[in-house]
PDB file of N, CA, C and O in Angstrom:
ATOM      1  N   MET A   1      15.543  13.680  10.678  1.00  0.00           N
ATOM      2  CA  MET A   1      15.608  12.241  10.857  1.00  0.00           C
ATOM      3  C   MET A   1      14.256  11.751  11.367  1.00  0.00           C
ATOM      4  O   MET A   1      13.629  12.404  12.201  1.00  0.00           O
ATOM      5  N   TYR A   2      13.830  10.651  10.887  1.00  0.00           N
ATOM      6  CA  TYR A   2      12.530  10.106  11.244  1.00  0.00           C
ATOM      7  C   TYR A   2      12.584   9.372  12.589  1.00  0.00           C
ATOM      8  O   TYR A   2      13.652   8.997  13.074  1.00  0.00           O
ATOM      9  N   THR A   3      11.414   9.186  13.163  1.00  0.00           N
ATOM     10  CA  THR A   3      11.284   8.357  14.361  1.00  0.00           C
ATOM     11  C   THR A   3      10.330   7.225  14.011  1.00  0.00           C
ATOM     12  O   THR A   3       9.502   7.343  13.108  1.00  0.00           O
ATOM     13  N   TYR A   4      10.462   6.142  14.736  1.00  0.00           N
ATOM     14  CA  TYR A   4       9.600   5.004  14.454  1.00  0.00           C
ATOM     15  C   TYR A   4       9.306   4.241  15.740  1.00  0.00           C
ATOM     16  O   TYR A   4       9.991   4.389  16.752  1.00  0.00           O
ATOM     17  N   SER A   5       8.269   3.424  15.662  1.00  0.00           N
ATOM     18  CA  SER A   5       7.944   2.532  16.770  1.00  0.00           C
ATOM     19  C   SER A   5       7.561   1.176  16.191  1.00  0.00           C
ATOM     20  O   SER A   5       6.989   1.080  15.106  1.00  0.00           O
ATOM     21  N   LEU A   6       7.888   0.148  16.937  1.00  0.00           N
ATOM     22  CA  LEU A   6       7.572  -1.219  16.531  1.00  0.00           C
ATOM     23  C   LEU A   6       6.534  -1.781  17.490  1.00  0.00           C
ATOM     24  O   LEU A   6       6.615  -1.570  18.700  1.00  0.00           O
ATOM     25  N   LYS A   7       5.566  -2.492  16.948  1.00  0.00           N
ATOM     26  CA  LYS A   7       4.544  -3.130  17.765  1.00  0.00           C
ATOM     27  C   LYS A   7       4.436  -4.577  17.315  1.00  0.00           C
ATOM     28  O   LYS A   7       4.113  -4.852  16.159  1.00  0.00           O
ATOM     29  N   LYS A   8       4.707  -5.495  18.224  1.00  0.00           N
ATOM     30  CA  LYS A   8       4.614  -6.918  17.874  1.00  0.00           C
ATOM     31  C   LYS A   8       3.154  -7.341  17.893  1.00  0.00           C
ATOM     32  O   LYS A   8       2.409  -7.056  18.831  1.00  0.00           O
ATOM     33  N   LEU A   9       2.775  -8.025  16.835  1.00  0.00           N
ATOM     34  CA  LEU A   9       1.407  -8.496  16.668  1.00  0.00           C
ATOM     35  C   LEU A   9       1.401 -10.020  16.653  1.00  0.00           C
ATOM     36  O   LEU A   9       2.461 -10.639  16.552  1.00  0.00           O
ATOM     37  N   PRO A  10       0.235 -10.627  16.750  1.00  0.00           N
ATOM     38  CA  PRO A  10       0.164 -12.101  16.707  1.00  0.00           C
ATOM     39  C   PRO A  10       0.693 -12.663  15.384  1.00  0.00           C
ATOM     40  O   PRO A  10       0.800 -11.954  14.383  1.00  0.00           O
ATOM     41  N   LYS A  11       1.011 -13.925  15.412  1.00  0.00           N
ATOM     42  CA  LYS A  11       1.465 -14.685  14.232  1.00  0.00           C
ATOM     43  C   LYS A  11       2.770 -14.132  13.667  1.00  0.00           C
ATOM     44  O   LYS A  11       2.929 -14.068  12.448  1.00  0.00           O
ATOM     45  N   ASN A  12       3.703 -13.733  14.525  1.00  0.00           N
ATOM     46  CA  ASN A  12       5.030 -13.264  14.123  1.00  0.00           C
ATOM     47  C   ASN A  12       4.997 -12.097  13.141  1.00  0.00           C
ATOM     48  O   ASN A  12       5.818 -12.031  12.225  1.00  0.00           O
ATOM     49  N   THR A  13       4.066 -11.192  13.326  1.00  0.00           N
ATOM     50  CA  THR A  13       4.024 -10.002  12.495  1.00  0.00           C
ATOM     51  C   THR A  13       4.367  -8.778  13.344  1.00  0.00           C
ATOM     52  O   THR A  13       4.243  -8.792  14.569  1.00  0.00           O
ATOM     53  N   VAL A  14       4.800  -7.724  12.659  1.00  0.00           N
ATOM     54  CA  VAL A  14       5.211  -6.508  13.344  1.00  0.00           C
ATOM     55  C   VAL A  14       4.586  -5.322  12.627  1.00  0.00           C
ATOM     56  O   VAL A  14       4.531  -5.282  11.398  1.00  0.00           O
ATOM     57  N   GLU A  15       4.117  -4.356  13.408  1.00  0.00           N
ATOM     58  CA  GLU A  15       3.602  -3.113  12.854  1.00  0.00           C
ATOM     59  C   GLU A  15       4.654  -2.037  13.087  1.00  0.00           C
ATOM     60  O   GLU A  15       5.134  -1.862  14.207  1.00  0.00           O
ATOM     61  N   ILE A  16       5.008  -1.324  12.032  1.00  0.00           N
ATOM     62  CA  ILE A  16       6.002  -0.258  12.130  1.00  0.00           C
ATOM     63  C   ILE A  16       5.306   1.057  11.829  1.00  0.00           C
ATOM     64  O   ILE A  16       4.695   1.220  10.773  1.00  0.00           O
ATOM     65  N   SER A  17       5.403   1.995  12.767  1.00  0.00           N
ATOM     66  CA  SER A  17       4.872   3.344  12.556  1.00  0.00           C
ATOM     67  C   SER A  17       6.045   4.293  12.409  1.00  0.00           C
ATOM     68  O   SER A  17       6.954   4.300  13.239  1.00  0.00           O
ATOM     69  N   VAL A  18       6.027   5.098  11.348  1.00  0.00           N
ATOM     70  CA  VAL A  18       7.133   6.011  11.065  1.00  0.00           C
ATOM     71  C   VAL A  18       6.595   7.439  11.033  1.00  0.00           C
ATOM     72  O   VAL A  18       5.547   7.713  10.449  1.00  0.00           O
ATOM     73  N   LEU A  19       7.335   8.342  11.674  1.00  0.00           N
ATOM     74  CA  LEU A  19       6.991   9.753  11.665  1.00  0.00           C
ATOM     75  C   LEU A  19       8.136  10.511  11.002  1.00  0.00           C
ATOM     76  O   LEU A  19       9.259  10.538  11.505  1.00  0.00           O
ATOM     77  N   LEU A  20       7.823  11.129   9.855  1.00  0.00           N
ATOM     78  CA  LEU A  20       8.827  11.892   9.105  1.00  0.00           C
ATOM     79  C   LEU A  20       8.663  13.375   9.395  1.00  0.00           C
ATOM     80  O   LEU A  20       7.546  13.890   9.355  1.00  0.00           O
ATOM     81  N   PRO A  21       9.763  14.072   9.687  1.00  0.00           N
ATOM     82  CA  PRO A  21       9.679  15.528   9.846  1.00  0.00           C
ATOM     83  C   PRO A  21       9.364  16.202   8.514  1.00  0.00           C
ATOM     84  O   PRO A  21       9.625  15.647   7.447  1.00  0.00           O
ATOM     85  N   LYS A  22       8.807  17.387   8.589  1.00  0.00           N
ATOM     86  CA  LYS A  22       8.385  18.116   7.391  1.00  0.00           C
ATOM     87  C   LYS A  22       9.534  18.328   6.410  1.00  0.00           C
ATOM     88  O   LYS A  22       9.335  18.201   5.202  1.00  0.00           O
ATOM     89  N   GLN A  23      10.735  18.649   6.900  1.00  0.00           N
ATOM     90  CA  GLN A  23      11.855  18.896   5.982  1.00  0.00           C
ATOM     91  C   GLN A  23      12.247  17.638   5.216  1.00  0.00           C
ATOM     92  O   GLN A  23      12.677  17.732   4.066  1.00  0.00           O
ATOM     93  N   ASP A  24      12.107  16.460   5.829  1.00  0.00           N
ATOM     94  CA  ASP A  24      12.382  15.215   5.105  1.00  0.00           C
ATOM     95  C   ASP A  24      11.332  14.979   4.027  1.00  0.00           C
ATOM     96  O   ASP A  24      11.652  14.552   2.918  1.00  0.00           O
ATOM     97  N   ILE A  25      10.081  15.257   4.360  1.00  0.00           N
ATOM     98  CA  ILE A  25       9.006  15.085   3.384  1.00  0.00           C
ATOM     99  C   ILE A  25       9.224  16.029   2.210  1.00  0.00           C
ATOM    100  O   ILE A  25       9.011  15.646   1.060  1.00  0.00           O
ATOM    101  N   GLU A  26       9.646  17.258   2.489  1.00  0.00           N
ATOM    102  CA  GLU A  26       9.910  18.212   1.409  1.00  0.00           C
ATOM    103  C   GLU A  26      11.033  17.730   0.503  1.00  0.00           C
ATOM    104  O   GLU A  26      10.976  17.912  -0.713  1.00  0.00           O
ATOM    105  N   LYS A  27      12.056  17.114   1.096  1.00  0.00           N
ATOM    106  CA  LYS A  27      13.164  16.574   0.299  1.00  0.00           C
ATOM    107  C   LYS A  27      12.658  15.450  -0.614  1.00  0.00           C
ATOM    108  O   LYS A  27      12.954  15.428  -1.808  1.00  0.00           O
ATOM    109  N   TYR A  28      11.892  14.517  -0.032  1.00  0.00           N
ATOM    110  CA  TYR A  28      11.343  13.426  -0.832  1.00  0.00           C
ATOM    111  C   TYR A  28      10.360  13.955  -1.881  1.00  0.00           C
ATOM    112  O   TYR A  28      10.286  13.412  -2.983  1.00  0.00           O
ATOM    113  N   TYR A  29       9.608  15.003  -1.551  1.00  0.00           N
ATOM    114  CA  TYR A  29       8.668  15.608  -2.497  1.00  0.00           C
ATOM    115  C   TYR A  29       9.424  16.162  -3.702  1.00  0.00           C
ATOM    116  O   TYR A  29       9.020  15.954  -4.846  1.00  0.00           O
ATOM    117  N   SER A  30      10.520  16.865  -3.437  1.00  0.00           N
ATOM    118  CA  SER A  30      11.317  17.431  -4.534  1.00  0.00           C
ATOM    119  C   SER A  30      11.853  16.345  -5.444  1.00  0.00           C
ATOM    120  O   SER A  30      11.805  16.474  -6.668  1.00  0.00           O
ATOM    121  N   GLU A  31      12.362  15.278  -4.855  1.00  0.00           N
ATOM    122  CA  GLU A  31      12.899  14.163  -5.644  1.00  0.00           C
ATOM    123  C   GLU A  31      11.795  13.505  -6.472  1.00  0.00           C
ATOM    124  O   GLU A  31      11.987  13.219  -7.653  1.00  0.00           O
ATOM    125  N   ALA A  32      10.647  13.268  -5.853  1.00  0.00           N
ATOM    126  CA  ALA A  32       9.537  12.631  -6.549  1.00  0.00           C
ATOM    127  C   ALA A  32       9.017  13.525  -7.665  1.00  0.00           C
ATOM    128  O   ALA A  32       8.736  13.047  -8.765  1.00  0.00           O
ATOM    129  N   PHE A  33       8.887  14.815  -7.390  1.00  0.00           N
ATOM    130  CA  PHE A  33       8.397  15.749  -8.400  1.00  0.00           C
ATOM    131  C   PHE A  33       9.343  15.813  -9.590  1.00  0.00           C
ATOM    132  O   PHE A  33       8.909  15.838 -10.742  1.00  0.00           O
ATOM    133  N   LYS A  34      10.626  15.840  -9.304  1.00  0.00           N
ATOM    134  CA  LYS A  34      11.630  15.889 -10.376  1.00  0.00           C
ATOM    135  C   LYS A  34      11.519  14.642 -11.263  1.00  0.00           C
ATOM    136  O   LYS A  34      11.586  14.738 -12.488  1.00  0.00           O
ATOM    137  N   LYS A  35      11.349  13.484 -10.639  1.00  0.00           N
ATOM    138  CA  LYS A  35      11.253  12.232 -11.393  1.00  0.00           C
ATOM    139  C   LYS A  35       9.979  12.206 -12.250  1.00  0.00           C
ATOM    140  O   LYS A  35      10.018  11.831 -13.422  1.00  0.00           O
ATOM    141  N   ILE A  36       8.869  12.603 -11.658  1.00  0.00           N
ATOM    142  CA  ILE A  36       7.599  12.590 -12.388  1.00  0.00           C
ATOM    143  C   ILE A  36       7.586  13.649 -13.484  1.00  0.00           C
ATOM    144  O   ILE A  36       7.105  13.389 -14.587  1.00  0.00           O
ATOM    145  N   SER A  37       8.110  14.844 -13.193  1.00  0.00           N
ATOM    146  CA  SER A  37       8.080  15.917 -14.193  1.00  0.00           C
ATOM    147  C   SER A  37       8.931  15.585 -15.416  1.00  0.00           C
ATOM    148  O   SER A  37       8.645  16.060 -16.515  1.00  0.00           O
ATOM    149  N   ALA A  38       9.964  14.782 -15.236  1.00  0.00           N
ATOM    150  CA  ALA A  38      10.788  14.375 -16.371  1.00  0.00           C
ATOM    151  C   ALA A  38      10.013  13.484 -17.338  1.00  0.00           C
ATOM    152  O   ALA A  38      10.376  13.363 -18.508  1.00  0.00           O
ATOM    153  N   GLN A  39       8.939  12.860 -16.840  1.00  0.00           N
ATOM    154  CA  GLN A  39       8.141  11.954 -17.671  1.00  0.00           C
ATOM    155  C   GLN A  39       6.823  12.587 -18.135  1.00  0.00           C
ATOM    156  O   GLN A  39       6.080  11.986 -18.911  1.00  0.00           O
ATOM    157  N   THR A  40       6.544  13.786 -17.661  1.00  0.00           N
ATOM    158  CA  THR A  40       5.263  14.431 -17.942  1.00  0.00           C
ATOM    159  C   THR A  40       5.300  15.187 -19.263  1.00  0.00           C
ATOM    160  O   THR A  40       6.250  15.910 -19.562  1.00  0.00           O
ATOM    161  N   GLU A  41       4.251  15.000 -20.035  1.00  0.00           N
ATOM    162  CA  GLU A  41       4.127  15.687 -21.311  1.00  0.00           C
ATOM    163  C   GLU A  41       3.011  16.723 -21.212  1.00  0.00           C
ATOM    164  O   GLU A  41       1.887  16.410 -20.819  1.00  0.00           O
ATOM    165  N   ILE A  42       3.337  17.949 -21.571  1.00  0.00           N
ATOM    166  CA  ILE A  42       2.359  19.027 -21.606  1.00  0.00           C
ATOM    167  C   ILE A  42       2.435  19.657 -22.988  1.00  0.00           C
ATOM    168  O   ILE A  42       3.518  19.955 -23.493  1.00  0.00           O
ATOM    169  N   GLN A  43       1.267  19.854 -23.591  1.00  0.00           N
ATOM    170  CA  GLN A  43       1.204  20.378 -24.950  1.00  0.00           C
ATOM    171  C   GLN A  43       1.940  21.715 -25.035  1.00  0.00           C
ATOM    172  O   GLN A  43       1.733  22.611 -24.217  1.00  0.00           O
ATOM    173  N   GLY A  44       2.797  21.825 -26.038  1.00  0.00           N
ATOM    174  CA  GLY A  44       3.551  23.051 -26.270  1.00  0.00           C
ATOM    175  C   GLY A  44       4.954  23.019 -25.687  1.00  0.00           C
ATOM    176  O   GLY A  44       5.736  23.947 -25.894  1.00  0.00           O
ATOM    177  N   PHE A  45       5.283  21.938 -24.945  1.00  0.00           N
ATOM    178  CA  PHE A  45       6.603  21.801 -24.335  1.00  0.00           C
ATOM    179  C   PHE A  45       7.161  20.420 -24.634  1.00  0.00           C
ATOM    180  O   PHE A  45       6.423  19.448 -24.791  1.00  0.00           O
ATOM    181  N   ARG A  46       8.482  20.361 -24.708  1.00  0.00           N
ATOM    182  CA  ARG A  46       9.110  19.050 -24.855  1.00  0.00           C
ATOM    183  C   ARG A  46       8.898  18.276 -23.560  1.00  0.00           C
ATOM    184  O   ARG A  46       8.717  18.853 -22.488  1.00  0.00           O
ATOM    185  N   LYS A  47       8.925  16.955 -23.690  1.00  0.00           N
ATOM    186  CA  LYS A  47       8.713  16.087 -22.537  1.00  0.00           C
ATOM    187  C   LYS A  47       9.696  16.440 -21.416  1.00  0.00           C
ATOM    188  O   LYS A  47      10.910  16.455 -21.622  1.00  0.00           O
ATOM    189  N   GLY A  48       9.156  16.722 -20.233  1.00  0.00           N
ATOM    190  CA  GLY A  48       9.983  17.031 -19.073  1.00  0.00           C
ATOM    191  C   GLY A  48      10.496  18.453 -19.019  1.00  0.00           C
ATOM    192  O   GLY A  48      11.266  18.781 -18.117  1.00  0.00           O
ATOM    193  N   LYS A  49      10.102  19.315 -19.950  1.00  0.00           N
ATOM    194  CA  LYS A  49      10.632  20.678 -20.011  1.00  0.00           C
ATOM    195  C   LYS A  49       9.603  21.754 -19.672  1.00  0.00           C
ATOM    196  O   LYS A  49       9.902  22.943 -19.782  1.00  0.00           O
ATOM    197  N   ALA A  50       8.426  21.366 -19.273  1.00  0.00           N
ATOM    198  CA  ALA A  50       7.392  22.349 -18.944  1.00  0.00           C
ATOM    199  C   ALA A  50       7.711  23.026 -17.607  1.00  0.00           C
ATOM    200  O   ALA A  50       8.391  22.440 -16.764  1.00  0.00           O
ATOM    201  N   PRO A  51       7.229  24.239 -17.413  1.00  0.00           N
ATOM    202  CA  PRO A  51       7.446  24.932 -16.138  1.00  0.00           C
ATOM    203  C   PRO A  51       6.776  24.198 -14.971  1.00  0.00           C
ATOM    204  O   PRO A  51       5.757  23.528 -15.135  1.00  0.00           O
ATOM    205  N   LYS A  52       7.370  24.344 -13.815  1.00  0.00           N
ATOM    206  CA  LYS A  52       6.903  23.634 -12.617  1.00  0.00           C
ATOM    207  C   LYS A  52       5.433  23.914 -12.320  1.00  0.00           C
ATOM    208  O   LYS A  52       4.684  22.993 -11.995  1.00  0.00           O
ATOM    209  N   HIS A  53       5.014  25.167 -12.427  1.00  0.00           N
ATOM    210  CA  HIS A  53       3.631  25.502 -12.069  1.00  0.00           C
ATOM    211  C   HIS A  53       2.616  24.839 -13.010  1.00  0.00           C
ATOM    212  O   HIS A  53       1.506  24.521 -12.584  1.00  0.00           O
ATOM    213  N   LEU A  54       2.977  24.630 -14.270  1.00  0.00           N
ATOM    214  CA  LEU A  54       2.077  23.942 -15.200  1.00  0.00           C
ATOM    215  C   LEU A  54       2.003  22.455 -14.903  1.00  0.00           C
ATOM    216  O   LEU A  54       0.938  21.844 -14.997  1.00  0.00           O
ATOM    217  N   ILE A  55       3.143  21.876 -14.544  1.00  0.00           N
ATOM    218  CA  ILE A  55       3.160  20.451 -14.195  1.00  0.00           C
ATOM    219  C   ILE A  55       2.350  20.225 -12.932  1.00  0.00           C
ATOM    220  O   ILE A  55       1.581  19.267 -12.853  1.00  0.00           O
ATOM    221  N   GLU A  56       2.515  21.105 -11.929  1.00  0.00           N
ATOM    222  CA  GLU A  56       1.764  20.960 -10.681  1.00  0.00           C
ATOM    223  C   GLU A  56       0.258  21.053 -10.912  1.00  0.00           C
ATOM    224  O   GLU A  56      -0.515  20.377 -10.234  1.00  0.00           O
ATOM    225  N   LYS A  57      -0.164  21.887 -11.864  1.00  0.00           N
ATOM    226  CA  LYS A  57      -1.594  22.004 -12.187  1.00  0.00           C
ATOM    227  C   LYS A  57      -2.129  20.710 -12.791  1.00  0.00           C
ATOM    228  O   LYS A  57      -3.256  20.301 -12.510  1.00  0.00           O
ATOM    229  N   GLN A  58      -1.306  20.069 -13.627  1.00  0.00           N
ATOM    230  CA  GLN A  58      -1.757  18.873 -14.331  1.00  0.00           C
ATOM    231  C   GLN A  58      -1.733  17.635 -13.440  1.00  0.00           C
ATOM    232  O   GLN A  58      -2.597  16.768 -13.571  1.00  0.00           O
ATOM    233  N   LEU A  59      -0.761  17.539 -12.541  1.00  0.00           N
ATOM    234  CA  LEU A  59      -0.612  16.348 -11.702  1.00  0.00           C
ATOM    235  C   LEU A  59      -1.519  16.395 -10.489  1.00  0.00           C
ATOM    236  O   LEU A  59      -1.759  17.455  -9.912  1.00  0.00           O
ATOM    237  N   LYS A  60      -2.013  15.245 -10.117  1.00  0.00           N
ATOM    238  CA  LYS A  60      -2.743  15.128  -8.866  1.00  0.00           C
ATOM    239  C   LYS A  60      -1.714  14.919  -7.756  1.00  0.00           C
ATOM    240  O   LYS A  60      -0.699  14.257  -7.969  1.00  0.00           O
ATOM    241  N   ARG A  61      -1.966  15.467  -6.602  1.00  0.00           N
ATOM    242  CA  ARG A  61      -1.036  15.316  -5.473  1.00  0.00           C
ATOM    243  C   ARG A  61      -0.822  13.852  -5.116  1.00  0.00           C
ATOM    244  O   ARG A  61       0.264  13.471  -4.681  1.00  0.00           O
ATOM    245  N   GLU A  62      -1.849  13.035  -5.296  1.00  0.00           N
ATOM    246  CA  GLU A  62      -1.738  11.620  -4.954  1.00  0.00           C
ATOM    247  C   GLU A  62      -0.632  10.933  -5.749  1.00  0.00           C
ATOM    248  O   GLU A  62       0.042  10.037  -5.240  1.00  0.00           O
ATOM    249  N   VAL A  63      -0.451  11.355  -6.992  1.00  0.00           N
ATOM    250  CA  VAL A  63       0.595  10.772  -7.839  1.00  0.00           C
ATOM    251  C   VAL A  63       1.970  11.061  -7.235  1.00  0.00           C
ATOM    252  O   VAL A  63       2.831  10.183  -7.181  1.00  0.00           O
ATOM    253  N   ILE A  64       2.160  12.281  -6.789  1.00  0.00           N
ATOM    254  CA  ILE A  64       3.443  12.650  -6.183  1.00  0.00           C
ATOM    255  C   ILE A  64       3.625  11.922  -4.861  1.00  0.00           C
ATOM    256  O   ILE A  64       4.719  11.438  -4.568  1.00  0.00           O
ATOM    257  N   TYR A  65       2.562  11.837  -4.051  1.00  0.00           N
ATOM    258  CA  TYR A  65       2.661  11.146  -2.771  1.00  0.00           C
ATOM    259  C   TYR A  65       2.965   9.661  -2.952  1.00  0.00           C
ATOM    260  O   TYR A  65       3.725   9.082  -2.175  1.00  0.00           O
ATOM    261  N   GLU A  66       2.376   9.048  -3.970  1.00  0.00           N
ATOM    262  CA  GLU A  66       2.681   7.644  -4.254  1.00  0.00           C
ATOM    263  C   GLU A  66       4.160   7.469  -4.595  1.00  0.00           C
ATOM    264  O   GLU A  66       4.796   6.505  -4.168  1.00  0.00           O
ATOM    265  N   GLU A  67       4.694   8.404  -5.361  1.00  0.00           N
ATOM    266  CA  GLU A  67       6.118   8.340  -5.726  1.00  0.00           C
ATOM    267  C   GLU A  67       6.999   8.557  -4.497  1.00  0.00           C
ATOM    268  O   GLU A  67       8.050   7.929  -4.371  1.00  0.00           O
ATOM    269  N   ILE A  68       6.580   9.438  -3.597  1.00  0.00           N
ATOM    270  CA  ILE A  68       7.322   9.642  -2.348  1.00  0.00           C
ATOM    271  C   ILE A  68       7.385   8.330  -1.573  1.00  0.00           C
ATOM    272  O   ILE A  68       8.443   7.945  -1.074  1.00  0.00           O
ATOM    273  N   ILE A  69       6.256   7.653  -1.478  1.00  0.00           N
ATOM    274  CA  ILE A  69       6.202   6.378  -0.752  1.00  0.00           C
ATOM    275  C   ILE A  69       7.089   5.341  -1.424  1.00  0.00           C
ATOM    276  O   ILE A  69       7.826   4.623  -0.749  1.00  0.00           O
ATOM    277  N   ARG A  70       7.021   5.257  -2.757  1.00  0.00           N
ATOM    278  CA  ARG A  70       7.868   4.293  -3.481  1.00  0.00           C
ATOM    279  C   ARG A  70       9.351   4.572  -3.289  1.00  0.00           C
ATOM    280  O   ARG A  70      10.159   3.643  -3.256  1.00  0.00           O
ATOM    281  N   GLY A  71       9.716   5.842  -3.163  1.00  0.00           N
ATOM    282  CA  GLY A  71      11.119   6.200  -3.005  1.00  0.00           C
ATOM    283  C   GLY A  71      11.607   6.099  -1.574  1.00  0.00           C
ATOM    284  O   GLY A  71      12.708   5.605  -1.331  1.00  0.00           O
ATOM    285  N   ALA A  72      10.806   6.560  -0.620  1.00  0.00           N
ATOM    286  CA  ALA A  72      11.246   6.659   0.772  1.00  0.00           C
ATOM    287  C   ALA A  72      11.037   5.376   1.566  1.00  0.00           C
ATOM    288  O   ALA A  72      11.900   4.987   2.353  1.00  0.00           O
ATOM    289  N   LEU A  73       9.915   4.723   1.368  1.00  0.00           N
ATOM    290  CA  LEU A  73       9.557   3.582   2.208  1.00  0.00           C
ATOM    291  C   LEU A  73      10.568   2.440   2.181  1.00  0.00           C
ATOM    292  O   LEU A  73      10.956   1.967   3.249  1.00  0.00           O
ATOM    293  N   PRO A  74      11.009   1.978   1.026  1.00  0.00           N
ATOM    294  CA  PRO A  74      11.985   0.879   1.031  1.00  0.00           C
ATOM    295  C   PRO A  74      13.284   1.233   1.763  1.00  0.00           C
ATOM    296  O   PRO A  74      13.852   0.401   2.470  1.00  0.00           O
ATOM    297  N   GLN A  75      13.737   2.451   1.589  1.00  0.00           N
ATOM    298  CA  GLN A  75      14.967   2.905   2.235  1.00  0.00           C
ATOM    299  C   GLN A  75      14.785   2.953   3.760  1.00  0.00           C
ATOM    300  O   GLN A  75      15.638   2.464   4.501  1.00  0.00           O
ATOM    301  N   ILE A  76      13.702   3.527   4.218  1.00  0.00           N
ATOM    302  CA  ILE A  76      13.432   3.620   5.657  1.00  0.00           C
ATOM    303  C   ILE A  76      13.236   2.230   6.244  1.00  0.00           C
ATOM    304  O   ILE A  76      13.763   1.924   7.314  1.00  0.00           O
ATOM    305  N   TYR A  77      12.487   1.396   5.556  1.00  0.00           N
ATOM    306  CA  TYR A  77      12.229   0.028   6.020  1.00  0.00           C
ATOM    307  C   TYR A  77      13.531  -0.745   6.192  1.00  0.00           C
ATOM    308  O   TYR A  77      13.722  -1.439   7.191  1.00  0.00           O
ATOM    309  N   GLU A  78      14.418  -0.624   5.221  1.00  0.00           N
ATOM    310  CA  GLU A  78      15.710  -1.320   5.288  1.00  0.00           C
ATOM    311  C   GLU A  78      16.528  -0.831   6.489  1.00  0.00           C
ATOM    312  O   GLU A  78      17.138  -1.637   7.191  1.00  0.00           O
ATOM    313  N   GLU A  79      16.543   0.478   6.723  1.00  0.00           N
ATOM    314  CA  GLU A  79      17.288   1.021   7.865  1.00  0.00           C
ATOM    315  C   GLU A  79      16.717   0.503   9.196  1.00  0.00           C
ATOM    316  O   GLU A  79      17.471   0.155  10.105  1.00  0.00           O
ATOM    317  N   ILE A  80      15.411   0.456   9.300  1.00  0.00           N
ATOM    318  CA  ILE A  80      14.771  -0.028  10.530  1.00  0.00           C
ATOM    319  C   ILE A  80      15.104  -1.505  10.749  1.00  0.00           C
ATOM    320  O   ILE A  80      15.387  -1.918  11.873  1.00  0.00           O
ATOM    321  N   LEU A  81      15.070  -2.286   9.693  1.00  0.00           N
ATOM    322  CA  LEU A  81      15.421  -3.709   9.807  1.00  0.00           C
ATOM    323  C   LEU A  81      16.857  -3.895  10.285  1.00  0.00           C
ATOM    324  O   LEU A  81      17.128  -4.740  11.138  1.00  0.00           O
ATOM    325  N   LYS A  82      17.780  -3.101   9.731  1.00  0.00           N
ATOM    326  CA  LYS A  82      19.189  -3.204  10.138  1.00  0.00           C
ATOM    327  C   LYS A  82      19.358  -2.853  11.614  1.00  0.00           C
ATOM    328  O   LYS A  82      20.121  -3.506  12.325  1.00  0.00           O
ATOM    329  N   ARG A  83      18.653  -1.830  12.072  1.00  0.00           N
ATOM    330  CA  ARG A  83      18.767  -1.410  13.470  1.00  0.00           C
ATOM    331  C   ARG A  83      18.182  -2.444  14.442  1.00  0.00           C
ATOM    332  O   ARG A  83      18.619  -2.531  15.590  1.00  0.00           O
ATOM    333  N   ASN A  84      17.226  -3.200  13.998  1.00  0.00           N
ATOM    334  CA  ASN A  84      16.517  -4.116  14.900  1.00  0.00           C
ATOM    335  C   ASN A  84      16.817  -5.589  14.633  1.00  0.00           C
ATOM    336  O   ASN A  84      16.080  -6.465  15.085  1.00  0.00           O
ATOM    337  N   SER A  85      17.864  -5.855  13.922  1.00  0.00           N
ATOM    338  CA  SER A  85      18.232  -7.257  13.642  1.00  0.00           C
ATOM    339  C   SER A  85      19.085  -7.829  14.754  1.00  0.00           C
ATOM    340  O   SER A  85      19.486  -8.991  14.688  1.00  0.00           O
TER     341      SER A  85
END
């Protein structure tokens, strides 16, 4: 489970800092990798059917991290908002 802190800033803005444990990041990494690998095309394999090690060689880590953020951030943000409303 993640931890977070809220910091009130001027002009009615808030800064949220979130700390995710390694096991949560690994879970989000697996989900993101699965989603990206289903769309990845590698010569000699059907789309989404290439072995994991070949897909990992072709993909940049930043692509996977961006997908992790797209998947995890909205969910975490919504939970934090509900807790602090």
